[in-house]
C-alpha positions in Angstrom: 2.5 15.5 4.5 5.7 17.4 5.0 7.6 18.6 2.0 9.4 15.7 0.5 13.2 15.9 -0.1 14.6 16.0 -3.6 15.9 12.4 -3.2 12.4 11.1 -2.3 10.8 13.0 -5.2 13.3 11.5 -7.5 12.5 8.0 -6.2 8.8 8.7 -6.7 9.5 9.4 -10.4 11.0 5.9 -10.9 8.1 4.0 -9.3 6.0 1.8 -11.6 4.2 -0.2 -9.0 2.6 0.8 -5.7 2.0 -2.2 -3.5 0.0 -2.0 -0.4 -0.7 -4.1 2.7 -4.4 -4.1 3.5 -5.2 -4.2 7.2 -3.8 -1.1 8.9 -3.0 0.6 5.5 -6.1 0.4 3.3 -8.2 -0.2 6.5 -8.0 1.2 10.0 -6.7 -2.2 11.2 -9.9 -3.0 13.0 -11.8 -6.2 12.5 -15.5 -5.7 13.0 -17.4 -9.0 13.8 -21.2 -9.2 13.5 -23.3 -11.5 15.7 -23.4 -14.1 12.8 -19.5 -14.1 12.8 -19.2 -12.2 9.5 -16.1 -9.9 9.5 -16.2 -6.3 8.2 -13.4 -3.9 7.3 -13.5 -0.1 7.0 -12.0 1.5 3.9 -11.5 5.2 3.2 -13.2 6.5 0.1 -10.6 9.1 -0.5 -7.9 6.4 -0.6 -9.9 4.8 -3.4 -10.0 7.9 -5.5 -6.3 8.5 -5.0 -5.6 4.9 -6.2 -7.7 5.4 -9.3 -5.8 8.6 -10.1 -2.5 6.9 -9.7 -3.6 4.0 -12.0 -4.8 6.5 -14.6 -1.3 8.0 -14.5 0.1 4.6 -15.5 1.3 3.2 -12.2 0.2 -0.4 -11.4 -1.3 -1.2 -8.0 -1.1 -4.4 -6.0 -2.5 -5.4 -2.7 -0.6 -8.1 -0.7 -2.3 -9.2 2.5 -1.6 -12.0 5.0 -5.3 -12.0 5.9 -7.8 -14.0 4.0 -10.6 -11.5 3.8 -12.6 -11.5 0.6 -13.9 -8.0 1.1 -10.4 -6.8 0.3 -10.8 -8.4 -3.1 -14.3 -6.9 -3.6 -12.9 -3.4 -2.8 -10.0 -3.9 -5.1 -12.3 -5.0 -8.0 -14.5 -2.0 -7.4 -11.4 0.2 -7.9 -10.0 -1.7 -10.9 -7.0 -3.2 -9.1 -6.0 -6.4 -10.8 -3.2 -7.6 -8.6 -4.7 -8.8 -5.3 -3.0 -11.5 -3.2 -4.7 -12.6 0.0 -3.5 -15.2 2.6 0.1 -14.4 1.7 2.6 -15.3 4.4 5.8 -14.4 2.4 5.0 -11.0 1.0 8.4 -10.4 -0.4 8.3 -13.6 -2.5 4.9 -12.6 -3.7 6.1 -9.1 -4.7 9.0 -10.6 -6.5 6.6 -12.8 -8.6 4.5 -9.7 -9.4 7.6 -7.8 -10.5 8.7 -10.6 -12.7 5.2 -10.7 -14.3 5.3 -6.9 -14.9 8.9 -6.9 -16.0 10.0 -4.5 -13.3 12.6 -4.6 -10.5 12.1 -4.0 -6.8 13.7 -0.6 -7.1 10.7 0.5 -9.2 8.3 -0.5 -6.4 6.8 1.7 -3.6 5.3 -0.4 -0.8 3.2 0.8 2.1 3.0 -1.4 5.2 2.3 -0.9 8.9 3.5 -3.8 10.9 6.4 -6.3 11.4 5.4 -8.7 8.6 5.9 -5.8 6.2 9.5 -5.2 7.2 11.2 -7.5 4.6 9.3 -5.9 1.8 9.9 -2.4 3.0 13.6 -3.0 3.2 13.7 -4.4 -0.3 11.8 -1.9 -2.4 12.8 1.4 -4.0 10.5 3.5 -1.8 9.2 2.4 1.7 6.1 4.1 3.0 4.2 3.8 6.3 1.0 5.3 7.8 1.3 7.5 10.8 0.1 4.8 13.1 2.5 2.1 11.9 4.7 0.4 14.5 7.9 2.1 15.3 10.1 -0.5 13.6 8.3 0.1 10.3 8.4 3.9 10.6 12.1 3.7 11.2 12.7 2.2 7.8 10.1 4.2 5.8 11.2 7.1 3.6 7.7 8.4 3.8 5.6 8.4 6.9 2.2 9.9 6.3 0.4 12.4 8.6 -2.7 10.3 8.5 -3.5 6.9 10.0 -4.1 3.7 8.0 -7.7 3.6 6.7 -8.0 7.3 7.3 -6.4 8.8 4.2 -2.8 7.6 4.5 -2.8 5.9 1.1 -4.3 9.1 -0.4 -1.4 11.1 0.9 1.1 8.9 -0.9 -1.1 8.9 -4.1 -1.3 12.7 -4.0 2.5 12.9 -4.0 2.7 10.6 -7.0 0.2 12.8 -8.9 2.3 15.9 -8.1 5.3 14.5 -9.8 3.7 12.7 -12.7 
């Protein structure tokens, strides 16, 4: 990742919650379907370690996905992520409920998304992030665009920036 500006580093210091889309952010966006119709997703193990480090540093993690894919919940549980919301069509409303539960405001949230349904959230939070392969409309509103693609270490890049400033 390129060197972050002073302004973005200051925003990172205020973040108390890192919220993530799943498909295209934590995964590579592919849906793998077996002959028996079971779906599979690919996660990056380095993203997982980065998320664990961020949680150990005191930042909450949430996953908000419009997909109903239980493997996302399984992966989140393996990492110790407690806030997992699947089949969520209004991600911003969901995030507002999470913020209320955690007694934080949207300005204390970083969100990473990759596609058009993420735009309302990205425009409302304190720090908008996107993987390298996000759609152009998302990248245009993101303060941080990673050098890596979703599911291939993009989340780890953002986590590493948190660890640097904490």
